[in-house]
N, C-alpha and C positions, 0 to 999 in steps of 0.2 A: 738403786742398790739395796739388797735385802740382808737382813741379819743372818748370822751364821746358823746353819741347821745343826742339830745334834750329831748327825752323820758325819758331817765335814768336820766338827770339833773332834770326834773320835779318831777320824784318820789323822788329823794333825797331832793328836796326843800320842797315838801309836808311833808316828814318825818313821813308818817303814814303807819302802816301795814294795811292790809285789806284782803278781800277774794281773790284779785288778785295781792297783793303785800306782799312780806315777805323779811325780813332782817335777815341775819345770820352772826355770827362772822367768823372770818377767820379760826378758829380751829373747825368749825362744823364738826361732824362725818358724814360718809356716810349714816349712819342709820338715824340720825336726819334730814339730807337734803332729804332723800328719803320720809319722812314723808310728808313734804310740797309738794314734787313733786306729790305724789299719791293723796293728797288731791285736789290740783289744777287740776290734770288730771280728777278727778272724777267731777269736777265742770266746770267752765267756763275758765279754763286755768289761766295763770298769769305769774309774773316775780319774780325771787328770786335773791336778791342781796347778795353776799357773800363777807364779808370784812367790814361789818357795825355792830356796837354793840350799846347796851344801850337802855333804853326806848326811850329816845330822840335820834334818829339815829345819830351816830357819825362814820365818816369814819376812819377805823382803817387801811385798806389796807391789801394786802397779801404779806408775805415774799417770798413765792414761787408760783407764779400764775399757773405754769403748774402742780404742785402737786394738787393744788385746782380743776383744770380742771379735771385731772384724777379722783379725788374724786367724782365729779359730775357725770362723766360717770359711775364710780363704783355704785353710788346711783341709777342710771337709771336701771342698771342690777339687783338691788335688788328688784325692783318692779316685780310684777307678774300681767300679763305677762311684759316682759322687756319694759320699757317706751321708746318710739321712740320720740326723741325731737331733735332740732337743736344742733348742736355742741356748748356748752357753751362758751361765748365770754369773752375775757379779755380786760377790757377798763381802761383807765388811768383817775383818777379824782384827781386834785390837787397833781399831781406827785405821786399818790398812786394807786396800781392796785386793781380793783374790778373784781369779776367774775359774770357775768350775765347769769342766766339760765332762758330760756324762755320755758314755758309750753304752747304749742298751745291749742287753743280752739277747741271743737268738736272732740276730739280723739275717736277712734271707740270702746273702751273696757271699762269695769269696772276693775279698778286697785286696787291691794291689796299690803300690806306689812306684812310679817309674818302672813298671814291668816286674817288680818284685812282691812276692807274696810274703808277707811277714807274720810272725806269731809271737806271743809273749811268753818268754822263758825266764821265770823269775823276775828280775828287775830289768831284763833286757829284751830288745826287739831284735829278733833274729829271722833270717829266712827259713820258710818251712821246708822240711825234706820233701822228697818226691811222694812218699807214702802219706805224709801229712796233707799235702796238697791235693792228692787224689781222694783222700777221705773227706776233705773239706768240700771239694767240688761235687762229690756224690751226695753230700748232705745238703748242700745250698745251691747246686749249679743249675736248676732249672730256670729257663728264660721265661719271663713273665709276658702275658699278652701285650701289656701296655708299652713295652719296650720294642715290640716288632714295628717295622715300617709299615705305615698305612698305605696300601696299594693305591696307585693311581694319583698320589698327592704330591705336591711340591711345596717349597717354602712359601710360594705365593698364595697357597691355600690357607695360610695362617693370617689372623687379622693383626696388622702391624701395631694398631693402636693398643690392643690388649698385650702384646708382646712387650712394647715399650713401657707400658705402664707396670708390668710385672718386673721388668729389669730395673725400673726406677725405684721400686721398694726393696729391692734385694741388697741386702748389706754384704759386702765383701766381694762384689762383681768386679771392682776395680776398673781397669780400663777394657775389659772384655766386650766385644761387640755382642749384639743381641743373639745372633746365631750361635756364637761360641757358648753364651750362657746356656742357651737351650740344649746344646750338646752336652755340656757338664750335667745339666739337670735331668737329661733323659728325654727331652722334648724332640730332639733330633738325633738321627743315627750319625756315626762318625762321618758318613758320606753326605750328610746334609739333608736327608729325607725326614720328613715329619713322622715321628712315631705315633702309635695310636694315642699314647698319652698327650703328645703335643697337639693333635687335632682336637681331642676332647676338652683340653684346657685353653687353647688359643685358636682354634679353627674358625673359619668364616662360616662353614656349614658342617658341623660335627656329625649330624645325622646322616649326611650322605656318605661318610666313611665308616661310620660305626652305627648300623641300623639298630635301633632299640635304646639309644643312649638318650633317653627322655625320661622325664618325670610326669606321671599322670597324677593329679591332685584333686580329689573329689570331697565335697562336703555333702553328707547325707542328713536328712532331717531328723532321723530317729536313731535307734541303737542298731539298726540292721540296714543292709542295703535295700533301696527302694527306688521307686520311679521319681521321687522328688529330690533333686540334687543339683549342686553347682559343680563344674568340671572345668580343668584347664590341663591341656597337654603342653608341657613346657619343653621345647627344643631350643637349646642354646649351649653355650659353653658351660662347663660344670660349675664355675663360680657364679655365673648368672642363674643357673638352675636353682642353687641354693638360695640366693637372694629372693627369687621370684617365689619359690615354694614357701619360704618362711613369711613373705609378705601376704600370700594367699591365706595361710593359716592364721596369722595374727589378725588379719581383717575379718576373719570369720569367727574368732574367739568371742565368747560372751565376757563381759566385764561387769563385776558387780561386787558384792560383799559376802563375807562368811562369818557366821556367829562363832565366837569362841568364848564359852560361858555367857557372860553378860556383854561381852565387848564385840564390837562389830569391826572387822577388818576388811579393807578394800583388797580385792582379789581379781586377777585374770583368771580365766578357766584353767590355763596351764601355765607353768613357768616358761617364759619364752626362750630362755637360754637352754633349757632341757629339750624343748622341741627342736632348737637349732642343732644341738648335738646329735639328735636322732637323724636329722636330714643329712648332716656333714658325714656322719659315720656311713649312712647308706651310699652316698655318692663316693666316698673315698674307698670303700672296701668292696663294692659290688664287682661281680665278674663280668667285665665288658666283652669277653669272647662269647657270651650267651646272646644270641640274636633272637628276635622275635619275642622279646620280653623287655620290660622296663620297670623301673622303680615305681612303686605304686604307694601312694599316701592317702589313706582314707580317714577322714574326719567324721565321727559319729557324735551323737549328742552326749555321750559319756566317755569317749575314748579316741585317740588317734593311733592308727596302726600304719607302720612304715615297713614295707616289704622291699627287699633288695635281692635281685637275682644272684644266684651263687652261693653255695654253702660256705660255712666258716673256713677260712684258709689254714693251711699248715697245721700246726700243733694245737690250734684254738678249738675249744670246745664250749658248749653252753655252760659247763660247770666251771671251766677256768678262765673264761673270757675277761674277767675283771682284772686277773694278774697276768695273763699271757699276752705277749705283744708280738703280733706277726701281721705283716700286710702284703697283699698280693700286688698292690700298686704303689710301689715306692715313689715314683715320681709325682703321681697325683697327690699323694699325702704330703710330700715335702712342699710342693707348690701351694697347696690349700693352706698349709702352715705358714708359708712365707706371706700369704695374703691375709693372715690374720683369722682364718676360719677355724683353726685348730689351736688352742692355747698351748698345750703340751702334747707331743707326740705320744700316743699310747694311753692317754688318760681319759678319753672322751666317755667310755662307758661308766667308769668310776664317777666321773663328774656328773653325769646324767642321773645316776642313782642318787647321789647327794643332794642334787637340786630338787628332785621330786620329794625325797623325804624331808627336805628342809621346808617343803610347803605343805607337809602333813598328808602327803599323797602317797599311794602305794608305790613301791619301787617298780621300775619298768619291768615288764615280762619279756623274756627273751625265748625265741622259739626257732629251732632249725627245721625247715620244711624239707621236702623231697628234693627241691631244686633252689632253695634260697633261704633267707634268714628274715625274720620278722621281729620288730620291737613294737611293743604296745604300751602307751602311756594312758593311764586313767586319770581323768581331771576331776575338778570339784563337782561337776555334773549338778545334780539336783540339790546339793548343798549350797549352791551359789544363788544368792538373793539378788535378782537383777531389777525387780521393779522400782525400788526407791532409789536406785544408784545411777540411773541414766543421767548423763551430763546434758541438762536441758539448755546449757549455754551454747551448745553446738548449733542450735537453730534460733536462737533468740534474736540474731542480727540479720537473719535471711528474709524478714518481712514476708512470712508465709501467710497464706489466707487462713481464716478461722478454722475452716474445715480441716486443713492440713495439721494445724496445731492440735486440734481435738484428736485427730487420728494418731499422732504421735504420743499424746498423753495415754490414749488407749493402748498403744503398742508398749509403752513403758510399764504399764500394769499387767498386761497379759503376755507379753513376750513375742507376739506375732500378730498380724492382721491380714484378713483376706479382702477381696474385693467386696463381697457380700456384707462383711462387718463394717467396712467403710461406708457402704450404701445405708446400712441401718443407722449409722451415725449422722448421715446428711441425706434424709429421704427425699428432700425437696429439689434435689439436683439429678441431672441425667447420668446414665452409666458412662457416657463419654466424658463428662466432666470429671468423674471419678477416676477413669483411666488417666486422663491428663494429669490430674493431681498427683497420682502414684508415680507416673513416669518422671515428673518434675522432681519428686523426692528421691528417686533413684539417681537421676542425673546430677543432683546436688550432692550426691555422696552420703546421703543420710541412711537409705534404705538398701537392702539386697533383695532381689527377687528370686524366690525359690520355686521350683517346679514349673509346669506348663498348663495351659488351659485352665480346666476347672480345678485342678490340684494347686494352683498358684497361691502362694502367701508371701508376705514381706516381713523381713526382720531388720533390726538395726545393723548397719555396717560397722 
């Protein structure tokens, strides 16, 4: 439970309902709550406070805040299509719990409840007129690629373990069967066919249905592309792509220290959470209708570039992307939020900026290309001191031979080591012994091999 924000305090002090403010009693039903949610979603958004009653708003509070929170999630599922909103918040006001339901402005669809399209008129939820509905459908009625049925797929093409795992973490699903939950969320069509979103999120072989739905992640040795690199092509469901891409980048980050005045601070090359936000945003917002291209993540010695196919959606531009909220992939965004990859819908860019600036790093650079969108994160780079900050305890218990220990000390000082440099440290042994020593250090998880043949060198993993 969080403390009351200034915005909520102001709404309570004003004590007025309106097109963008609604008060509901603690025992409001899911159906009644859904009416206000739909009406606000079809308008300019708004805020619903649950736990307030009477014409002159009086704080009653909630006996069981978590039940009310589940009821709000259930209400969002009653909407058609399912309403994608931030997780309702529980706040404390005068030692009483309130539920705050935020309906974002500028949602991409026209929403209905039991076949009725509602709008907010003053303090009331009323059916839209024919002209209002036509205008709303004109503004928001485009179907998204993710919601189309994936040709040639059936429910059996979804991984049952991943589906059940998702349903298990979803609050408010109640007694709904797994296929019903996926229909509500947009993973299945009303006829039970997997949508593109369903296949991307839960499919056994997503790449078979959506060519190009992979992430290519590469680490280069220097500041430009070259012949020396590590590469992975990650083909999996979207949640697994995020996890595996993050693991690759984290395992290839340098860890050391940075001098601030006369003080020395332990630092990773990049704030991991900012890197995760960049990956999640690329996965959540890319245009999956574009085939023959994939998300590309390039890690250089001074920066990480994350490229996603598809230009910025809807009204979003490079100039307003911090404030503007619009998603071409509602279902994908919602499921990733349910799984914990997105902390607050619509706030990833803002959070990424704050995380980078909090580490005294430049704000991310955003660039719209001819066919996609690129985010660039600049790390501590050459300002990171690695030589004296290597954790030697990593190999203290591994019973390495003296040659290997000397090679690791050399690596700790110089940042990299080649076969020739290793040979110079141990001139009395054969090149085959040197090769076996290095292979052993790689297999033990201490080193990474970069490049091929004569260009090969090794760094700490």
